[in-house]
N, CA, C and O of each residue as an XYZ file, in Angstrom:
628
protein
N       0.812     -1.185      0.000
C       0.000      0.000      0.000
C       0.857      1.251      0.000
O       0.460      2.267     -0.570
N       2.003      1.200      0.615
C       2.870      2.358      0.675
C       3.425      2.702     -0.705
O       3.706      3.869     -0.977
N       3.585      1.723     -1.568
C       4.100      1.983     -2.906
C       3.060      2.696     -3.769
O       3.425      3.411     -4.702
N       1.807      2.518     -3.482
C       0.755      3.160     -4.270
C       0.567      4.617     -3.875
O       0.120      5.410     -4.704
N       0.878      4.992     -2.685
C       0.651      6.349     -2.202
C       1.377      7.378     -3.060
O       0.730      8.338     -3.478
N       2.677      7.253     -3.358
C       3.316      8.254     -4.220
C       2.675      8.307     -5.609
O       2.572      9.377     -6.208
N       2.250      7.155     -6.113
C       1.595      7.123     -7.418
C       0.270      7.874     -7.389
O      -0.013      8.655     -8.297
N      -0.544      7.650     -6.362
C      -1.828      8.339     -6.237
C      -1.638      9.839     -6.013
O      -2.389     10.648     -6.557
N      -0.646     10.206     -5.222
C      -0.360     11.634     -4.993
C       0.070     12.278     -6.307
O      -0.341     13.399     -6.607
N       0.887     11.588     -7.089
C       1.319     12.124     -8.386
C       0.128     12.330     -9.321
O       0.054     13.347    -10.010
N      -0.802     11.378     -9.351
C      -2.001     11.525    -10.177
C      -2.853     12.697     -9.719
O      -3.380     13.449    -10.539
N      -2.988     12.851     -8.404
C      -3.775     13.949     -7.860
C      -3.161     15.299     -8.216
O      -3.879     16.221     -8.602
N      -1.850     15.425     -8.090
C      -1.156     16.670     -8.435
C      -1.273     16.935     -9.935
O      -1.544     18.066    -10.339
N      -1.078     15.933    -10.748
C      -1.181     16.095    -12.201
C      -2.589     16.511    -12.609
O      -2.753     17.384    -13.461
N      -3.599     15.898    -12.015
C      -4.988     16.276    -12.293
C      -5.279     17.704    -11.886
O      -5.981     18.420    -12.601
N      -4.751     18.132    -10.748
C      -4.953     19.511    -10.288
C      -4.301     20.503    -11.231
O      -4.876     21.546    -11.542
N      -3.099     20.177    -11.686
C      -2.411     21.077    -12.616
C      -3.144     21.159    -13.951
O      -3.194     22.226    -14.562
N      -3.701     20.070    -14.399
C      -4.446     20.061    -15.656
C      -5.671     20.954    -15.563
O      -5.938     21.743    -16.469
N      -6.413     20.836    -14.477
C      -7.598     21.669    -14.290
C      -7.200     23.125    -14.119
O      -7.876     24.008    -14.646
N      -6.135     23.395    -13.404
C      -5.697     24.774    -13.178
C      -5.278     25.431    -14.485
O      -5.466     26.635    -14.660
N      -4.716     24.662    -15.394
C      -4.298     25.224    -16.673
C      -5.459     25.580    -17.579
O      -5.273     26.333    -18.536
N      -6.649     25.066    -17.312
C      -7.819     25.317    -18.147
C      -8.683     26.452    -17.638
O      -9.630     26.849    -18.316
N      -8.390     26.977    -16.484
C      -9.218     28.039    -15.923
C      -8.444     29.332    -15.895
O      -7.215     29.343    -15.958
N      -9.180     30.424    -15.798
C      -8.578     31.748    -15.768
C      -8.796     32.364    -14.402
O      -9.862     32.205    -13.807
N      -7.788     33.068    -13.900
C      -7.933     33.766    -12.630
C      -8.825     34.983    -12.795
O      -9.407     35.459    -11.821
N      -8.941     35.494    -14.020
C      -9.743     36.683    -14.287
C     -11.086     36.251    -14.873
O     -11.156     35.858    -16.037
N     -12.146     36.322    -14.076
C     -13.467     35.896    -14.543
C     -14.013     36.796    -15.637
O     -14.844     36.352    -16.429
N     -13.566     38.064    -15.707
C     -14.077     39.019    -16.684
C     -13.221     39.073    -17.940
O     -13.332     40.017    -18.721
N     -12.384     38.090    -18.142
C     -11.496     38.109    -19.302
C     -12.318     38.085    -20.584
O     -13.183     37.229    -20.770
N     -12.034     39.036    -21.459
C     -12.732     39.124    -22.741
C     -11.832     38.550    -23.822
O     -10.609     38.591    -23.693
N     -12.414     38.020    -24.875
C     -11.579     37.515    -25.962
C     -10.813     38.658    -26.614
O     -11.286     39.793    -26.679
N      -9.633     38.333    -27.087
C      -8.813     39.345    -27.745
C      -9.488     39.782    -29.035
O     -10.070     38.956    -29.739
N      -9.418     41.088    -29.359
C     -10.042     41.556    -30.600
C      -9.330     40.970    -31.809
O      -8.127     40.711    -31.775
N     -10.084     40.768    -32.867
C      -9.512     40.257    -34.104
C      -9.680     41.300    -35.193
O     -10.593     42.125    -35.146
N      -8.803     41.256    -36.157
C      -8.899     42.175    -37.283
C     -10.046     41.748    -38.175
O     -10.202     40.565    -38.476
N     -10.848     42.714    -38.596
C     -11.941     42.445    -39.513
C     -11.625     43.168    -40.813
O     -11.399     44.378    -40.825
N     -11.612     42.425    -41.894
C     -11.340     43.038    -43.193
C     -12.491     43.956    -43.579
O     -13.656     43.636    -43.340
N     -12.164     45.091    -44.173
C     -13.198     46.022    -44.606
C     -13.270     46.034    -46.115
O     -12.342     45.608    -46.802
N     -14.372     46.522    -46.616
C     -14.569     46.615    -48.053
C     -14.242     48.011    -48.561
O     -14.724     48.404    -49.624
N     -13.426     48.775    -47.818
C     -13.192     50.155    -48.224
C     -12.540     50.236    -49.603
O     -12.859     51.137    -50.379
N     -11.651     49.328    -49.915
C     -11.029     49.354    -51.239
C     -12.066     49.084    -52.318
O     -12.056     49.718    -53.373
N     -12.959     48.140    -52.049
C     -14.023     47.847    -53.018
C     -14.968     49.026    -53.148
O     -15.413     49.343    -54.250
N     -15.284     49.688    -52.021
C     -16.157     50.853    -52.065
C     -15.525     51.974    -52.876
O     -16.200     52.624    -53.674
N     -14.215     52.204    -52.672
C     -13.533     53.255    -53.423
C     -13.515     52.927    -54.913
O     -13.700     53.815    -55.746
N     -13.297     51.673    -55.248
C     -13.293     51.275    -56.657
C     -14.664     51.488    -57.276
O     -14.767     51.926    -58.422
N     -15.717     51.180    -56.528
C     -17.078     51.376    -57.042
C     -17.369     52.852    -57.252
O     -18.039     53.225    -58.214
N     -16.856     53.711    -56.337
C     -17.076     55.145    -56.480
C     -16.389     55.687    -57.728
O     -16.883     56.629    -58.349
N     -15.245     55.095    -58.101
C     -14.485     55.567    -59.250
C     -14.910     54.889    -60.548
O     -14.322     55.153    -61.597
N     -15.912     54.027    -60.499
C     -16.336     53.272    -61.671
C     -16.850     54.214    -62.748
O     -17.642     55.115    -62.472
N     -16.401     54.004    -63.953
C     -16.779     54.856    -65.071
C     -17.092     53.967    -66.274
O     -16.314     53.076    -66.615
N     -18.223     54.212    -66.905
C     -18.615     53.408    -68.063
C     -17.892     53.818    -69.335
O     -17.906     53.081    -70.321
N     -17.261     54.985    -69.324
C     -16.547     55.447    -70.512
C     -15.405     54.485    -70.828
O     -14.742     53.981    -69.921
N     -15.182     54.238    -72.084
C     -14.074     53.397    -72.505
C     -14.379     51.910    -72.514
O     -13.524     51.110    -72.894
N     -15.576     51.525    -72.105
C     -15.939     50.112    -72.137
C     -16.484     49.746    -73.510
O     -17.096     50.573    -74.187
N     -16.259     48.512    -73.911
C     -16.839     48.036    -75.162
C     -18.343     47.868    -74.963
O     -18.825     47.893    -73.831
N     -19.076     47.699    -76.046
C     -20.531     47.525    -75.955
C     -20.872     46.293    -75.121
O     -21.807     46.323    -74.321
N     -20.120     45.213    -75.304
C     -20.376     43.983    -74.537
C     -20.104     44.207    -73.050
O     -20.857     43.732    -72.201
N     -19.028     44.931    -72.737
C     -18.714     45.214    -71.330
C     -19.778     46.112    -70.711
O     -20.196     45.902    -69.573
N     -20.213     47.116    -71.473
C     -21.264     48.014    -70.975
C     -22.548     47.257    -70.682
O     -23.218     47.520    -69.683
N     -22.888     46.317    -71.554
C     -24.115     45.548    -71.387
C     -24.073     44.728    -70.098
O     -25.103     44.520    -69.457
N     -22.885     44.266    -69.720
C     -22.756     43.464    -68.510
C     -22.916     44.292    -67.240
O     -23.398     43.774    -66.233
N     -22.525     45.564    -67.262
C     -22.579     46.370    -66.041
C     -23.761     47.320    -65.991
O     -24.103     47.820    -64.919
N     -24.392     47.580    -67.125
C     -25.542     48.469    -67.098
C     -26.707     47.777    -66.404
O     -26.809     46.551    -66.436
N     -27.576     48.545    -65.786
C     -28.669     47.935    -65.029
C     -29.638     47.193    -65.932
O     -29.964     47.643    -67.031
N     -30.082     46.064    -65.451
C     -31.096     45.324    -66.193
C     -32.445     45.463    -65.510
O     -33.485     45.375    -66.161
N     -32.432     45.678    -64.206
C     -33.678     45.781    -63.464
C     -34.394     44.455    -63.353
O     -35.557     44.407    -62.952
N     -33.710     43.371    -63.705
C     -34.334     42.051    -63.645
C     -34.778     41.749    -62.220
O     -34.009     41.888    -61.269
N     -36.016     41.341    -62.093
C     -36.587     41.014    -60.791
C     -36.351     39.532    -60.521
O     -36.928     38.671    -61.185
N     -35.506     39.246    -59.551
C     -35.180     37.867    -59.206
C     -35.665     37.613    -57.790
O     -35.211     38.253    -56.842
N     -36.582     36.683    -57.658
C     -37.179     36.356    -56.357
C     -37.763     37.590    -55.671
O     -37.674     37.734    -54.452
N     -38.358     38.476    -56.464
C     -39.022     39.645    -55.905
C     -38.113     40.814    -55.590
O     -38.547     41.763    -54.938
N     -36.849     40.777    -56.036
C     -35.885     41.829    -55.709
C     -35.103     42.225    -56.950
O     -34.565     41.373    -57.656
N     -35.045     43.538    -57.211
C     -34.269     44.039    -58.350
C     -33.290     45.092    -57.863
O     -33.628     45.923    -57.021
N     -32.091     45.057    -58.389
C     -31.079     46.072    -58.111
C     -30.812     46.788    -59.422
O     -30.520     46.158    -60.439
N     -30.916     48.106    -59.389
C     -30.607     48.868    -60.596
C     -29.480     49.843    -60.281
O     -29.417     50.402    -59.186
N     -28.588     50.043    -61.254
C     -27.418     50.899    -61.079
C     -27.241     51.852    -62.256
O     -26.166     51.891    -62.855
N     -28.257     52.606    -62.595
C     -28.080     53.524    -63.721
C     -27.158     54.682    -63.332
O     -27.234     55.202    -62.219
N     -26.303     55.069    -64.247
C     -25.390     56.187    -64.008
C     -25.563     57.185    -65.144
O     -25.273     56.886    -66.302
N     -26.044     58.384    -64.793
C     -26.218     59.472    -65.764
C     -26.955     59.011    -67.025
O     -26.469     59.208    -68.139
N     -28.111     58.407    -66.846
C     -28.866     57.887    -67.981
C     -30.357     57.894    -67.656
O     -30.762     58.224    -66.541
N     -31.158     57.528    -68.638
C     -32.584     57.298    -68.400
C     -32.779     55.799    -68.294
O     -32.240     55.036    -69.096
N     -33.546     55.379    -67.306
C     -33.745     53.953    -67.083
C     -35.208     53.681    -66.798
O     -35.821     54.360    -65.974
N     -35.775     52.682    -67.480
C     -37.148     52.247    -67.231
C     -37.111     50.783    -66.827
O     -36.571     49.939    -67.542
N     -37.688     50.499    -65.682
C     -37.735     49.127    -65.178
C     -38.523     48.258    -66.145
O     -39.637     48.622    -66.522
N     -37.975     47.116    -66.557
C     -38.644     46.294    -67.559
C     -39.833     45.484    -67.046
O     -40.643     45.020    -67.849
N     -39.960     45.301    -65.727
C     -41.041     44.476    -65.193
C     -41.367     44.887    -63.760
O     -40.529     45.483    -63.083
N     -42.567     44.578    -63.294
C     -42.916     44.857    -61.897
C     -42.028     44.044    -60.950
O     -41.517     42.985    -61.313
N     -41.854     44.564    -59.724
C     -41.035     43.856    -58.746
C     -41.427     44.297    -57.335
O     -41.754     45.465    -57.121
N     -41.395     43.382    -56.385
C     -41.762     43.717    -55.010
C     -40.848     44.785    -54.422
O     -41.323     45.775    -53.864
N     -39.535     44.585    -54.547
C     -38.559     45.499    -53.957
C     -37.556     45.909    -55.016
O     -37.010     45.068    -55.730
N     -37.313     47.224    -55.114
C     -36.303     47.734    -56.039
C     -35.311     48.570    -55.247
O     -35.696     49.471    -54.501
N     -34.031     48.260    -55.417
C     -32.951     48.997    -54.775
C     -32.233     49.818    -55.840
O     -31.767     49.278    -56.843
N     -32.148     51.133    -55.613
C     -31.521     52.040    -56.577
C     -30.121     52.377    -56.082
O     -29.957     52.960    -55.010
N     -29.104     52.002    -56.875
C     -27.716     52.254    -56.518
C     -27.036     53.255    -57.445
O     -25.898     53.646    -57.184
N     -27.691     53.677    -58.505
C     -27.076     54.573    -59.474
C     -27.191     56.032    -59.082
O     -27.812     56.370    -58.074
N     -26.583     56.900    -59.894
C     -26.619     58.338    -59.638
C     -26.862     59.104    -60.927
O     -26.546     58.644    -62.024
N     -27.435     60.289    -60.757
C     -27.598     61.210    -61.868
C     -28.547     60.742    -62.947
O     -28.407     61.144    -64.102
N     -29.508     59.904    -62.604
C     -30.370     59.304    -63.619
C     -31.836     59.667    -63.437
O     -32.270     60.083    -62.362
N     -32.585     59.497    -64.524
C     -34.039     59.610    -64.495
C     -34.567     58.190    -64.589
O     -34.327     57.491    -65.574
N     -35.295     57.764    -63.551
C     -35.688     56.366    -63.412
C     -37.205     56.264    -63.374
O     -37.864     57.013    -62.651
N     -37.762     55.335    -64.154
C     -39.204     55.090    -64.156
C     -39.449     53.653    -63.713
O     -38.917     52.709    -64.298
N     -40.265     53.503    -62.667
C     -40.579     52.184    -62.114
C     -42.086     51.975    -62.125
O     -42.848     52.933    -61.997
N     -42.518     50.732    -62.276
C     -43.940     50.398    -62.278
C     -44.190     49.229    -61.339
O     -43.437     48.255    -61.317
N     -45.269     49.345    -60.556
C     -45.689     48.264    -59.660
C     -44.566     47.790    -58.741
O     -44.135     46.639    -58.802
N     -44.109     48.697    -57.897
C     -43.072     48.401    -56.911
C     -43.701     48.537    -55.528
O     -44.363     49.535    -55.244
N     -43.501     47.548    -54.675
C     -44.030     47.639    -53.312
C     -43.087     48.403    -52.393
O     -43.524     49.250    -51.614
N     -41.789     48.103    -52.485
C     -40.810     48.700    -51.581
C     -39.675     49.306    -52.399
O     -39.063     48.630    -53.227
N     -39.401     50.585    -52.158
C     -38.338     51.293    -52.865
C     -37.230     51.607    -51.874
O     -37.475     52.218    -50.833
N     -36.006     51.189    -52.197
C     -34.842     51.442    -51.363
C     -33.872     52.316    -52.140
O     -33.397     51.926    -53.207
N     -33.576     53.500    -51.607
C     -32.662     54.435    -52.259
C     -31.324     54.382    -51.536
O     -31.214     54.777    -50.375
N     -30.304     53.884    -52.244
C     -28.989     53.741    -51.633
C     -27.975     54.727    -52.192
O     -26.848     54.792    -51.702
N     -28.350     55.493    -53.202
C     -27.454     56.511    -53.745
C     -28.280     57.565    -54.450
O     -29.477     57.386    -54.674
N     -27.651     58.637    -54.788
C     -28.333     59.724    -55.456
C     -27.307     60.733    -55.915
O     -26.110     60.528    -55.716
N     -27.737     61.787    -56.510
C     -29.122     62.178    -56.761
C     -29.697     61.481    -57.992
O     -28.986     61.173    -58.948
N     -31.008     61.241    -57.937
C     -31.761     60.670    -59.045
C     -33.153     61.287    -59.048
O     -33.625     61.786    -58.027
N     -33.802     61.246    -60.207
C     -35.207     61.626    -60.319
C     -35.963     60.340    -60.608
O     -35.734     59.693    -61.629
N     -36.876     59.968    -59.695
C     -37.529     58.666    -59.774
C     -39.038     58.849    -59.810
O     -39.606     59.565    -58.985
N     -39.685     58.195    -60.772
C     -41.143     58.195    -60.866
C     -41.624     56.762    -60.711
O     -41.155     55.858    -61.402
N     -42.577     56.562    -59.785
C     -43.128     55.225    -59.551
C     -44.624     55.271    -59.808
O     -45.336     56.070    -59.201
N     -45.104     54.413    -60.708
C     -46.546     54.298    -60.942
C     -47.017     52.951    -60.419
O     -46.248     51.991    -60.366
N     -48.270     52.887    -60.038
C     -48.815     51.642    -59.516
C     -48.767     51.559    -58.007
O     -49.072     50.513    -57.432
N     -48.385     52.655    -57.351
C     -48.391     52.701    -55.890
C     -47.145     52.129    -55.251
O     -46.368     51.411    -55.880
N     -46.977     52.467    -53.980
C     -45.848     52.014    -53.169
C     -46.355     51.683    -51.774
O     -47.299     52.310    -51.293
N     -45.738     50.702    -51.119
C     -46.045     50.420    -49.720
C     -45.038     51.078    -48.788
O     -45.379     51.464    -47.670
N     -43.783     51.207    -49.257
C     -42.764     51.812    -48.397
C     -41.642     52.408    -49.227
O     -41.348     51.970    -50.339
N     -41.021     53.438    -48.631
C     -39.833     54.064    -49.215
C     -38.814     54.179    -48.091
O     -39.122     54.687    -47.013
N     -37.593     53.702    -48.348
C     -36.511     53.849    -47.391
C     -35.326     54.465    -48.120
O     -34.943     54.007    -49.197
N     -34.744     55.513    -47.525
C     -33.621     56.167    -48.171
C     -32.471     56.355    -47.197
O     -32.651     56.836    -46.078
N     -31.278     55.963    -47.651
C     -30.051     56.277    -46.936
C     -29.189     57.183    -47.822
O     -28.012     57.408    -47.541
N     -29.791     57.689    -48.881
C     -29.093     58.495    -49.877
C     -29.508     59.957    -49.763
O     -30.327     60.320    -48.919
N     -28.936     60.778    -50.617
C     -29.239     62.206    -50.605
C     -29.515     62.715    -52.008
O     -28.968     62.219    -52.993
N     -30.387     63.727    -52.073
C     -30.638     64.429    -53.315
C     -31.585     63.760    -54.286
O     -31.612     64.130    -55.459
N     -32.355     62.800    -53.845
C     -33.300     62.123    -54.735
C     -34.640     62.838    -54.748
O     -35.087     63.365    -53.730
N     -35.277     62.849    -55.919
C     -36.630     63.384    -56.064
C     -37.520     62.225    -56.490
O     -37.389     61.706    -57.598
N     -38.433     61.819    -55.598
C     -39.304     60.677    -55.863
C     -40.735     61.167    -56.009
O     -41.255     61.858    -55.134
N     -41.371     60.804    -57.123
C     -42.786     61.091    -57.350
C     -43.480     59.750    -57.505
O     -43.029     58.893    -58.265
N     -44.587     59.570    -56.778
C     -45.283     58.291    -56.850
C     -46.779     58.510    -56.748
O     -47.233     59.530    -56.229
N     -47.552     57.538    -57.251
C     -49.009     57.615    -57.144
C     -49.495     56.574    -56.143
O     -48.703     55.830    -55.566
N     -50.807     56.535    -55.949
C     -51.370     55.611    -54.970
C     -51.441     56.255    -53.596
O     -51.238     57.463    -53.467
N     -51.726     55.468    -52.574
C     -51.837     56.011    -51.222
C     -50.512     56.615    -50.744
O     -49.431     56.166    -51.124
N     -50.629     57.634    -49.911
C     -49.431     58.277    -49.363
C     -48.730     57.336    -48.390
O     -49.384     56.619    -47.632
N     -47.406     57.340    -48.412
C     -46.603     56.568    -47.467
C     -45.657     57.516    -46.744
O     -45.289     58.566    -47.273
N     -45.270     57.142    -45.542
C     -44.312     57.928    -44.765
C     -42.920     57.348    -45.011
O     -42.615     56.261    -44.522
N     -42.068     58.056    -45.764
C     -40.740     57.518    -46.067
C     -39.866     57.438    -44.813
O     -39.959     58.287    -43.926
N     -39.024     56.416    -44.751
C     -37.960     56.342    -43.756
C     -36.745     56.965    -44.431
O     -36.127     56.347    -45.297
N     -36.406     58.179    -44.036
C     -35.368     58.926    -44.739
C     -34.240     59.288    -43.786
O     -34.363     60.227    -43.000
N     -33.138     58.543    -43.855
C     -31.972     58.890    -43.054
C     -30.926     59.607    -43.904
O     -29.821     59.883    -43.438
N     -31.282     59.907    -45.153
C     -30.415     60.690    -46.024
C     -30.716     62.164    -45.839
O     -31.232     62.570    -44.798
N     -30.396     62.965    -46.839
C     -30.690     64.398    -46.758
C     -31.078     64.918    -48.135
O     -30.736     64.337    -49.165
N     -31.798     66.023    -48.116
C     -32.201     66.717    -49.349
C     -32.985     65.827    -50.315
O     -32.891     66.006    -51.529
N     -33.746     64.885    -49.798
C     -34.630     64.061    -50.625
C     -36.024     64.664    -50.595
O     -36.450     65.207    -49.575
N     -36.740     64.569    -51.726
C     -38.140     64.998    -51.748
C     -38.996     63.829    -52.202
O     -38.631     63.087    -53.114
N     -40.149     63.678    -51.546
C     -41.081     62.591    -51.850
C     -42.440     63.218    -52.101
O     -43.026     63.823    -51.203
N     -42.946     63.074    -53.329
C     -44.198     63.711    -53.711
C     -45.214     62.662    -54.126
O     -44.980     61.878    -55.046
N     -46.347     62.659    -53.433
C     -47.442     61.757    -53.785
C     -48.391     62.509    -54.696
O     -48.889     63.575    -54.335
N     -48.644     61.961    -55.876
C     -49.544     62.608    -56.832
C     -50.898     61.917    -56.872
O     -51.662     62.103    -57.819
N     -51.199     61.125    -55.854
C     -52.530     60.514    -55.733
C     -52.615     59.273    -56.412
O     -53.668     58.635    -56.404
């Protein structure tokens, strides 16, 4: 029995050290911060995007189609006239300097501007994080959520 005692004491000490190594003396220890990659380079590249100098095929790939996929369309007209080709539940406008005509849109999201936008067929909601847009729409009046600036929303009935 005496030969087992040092062995049992060694196991007890080893077990205690193992548990002690897994715990922290500081209960409020927070995880170390990690670097999060940002899209600032991509954002800057998008801001500098210019359609000039592109071939017709290249222009066709980047010009807005307004295609409604699963009830959502993204349009990116830049200094042009654009007419949405089909009705869509939600349309997000990312272009600037354009005259845009939309039909049968439930939700309009303005992410850039300035643009002049006409919506026929009524709207359920307008949300803007952009500035300088002029929106004219028919149907019942809606209260826009506007966190941008210098936007005007006109209901023509």
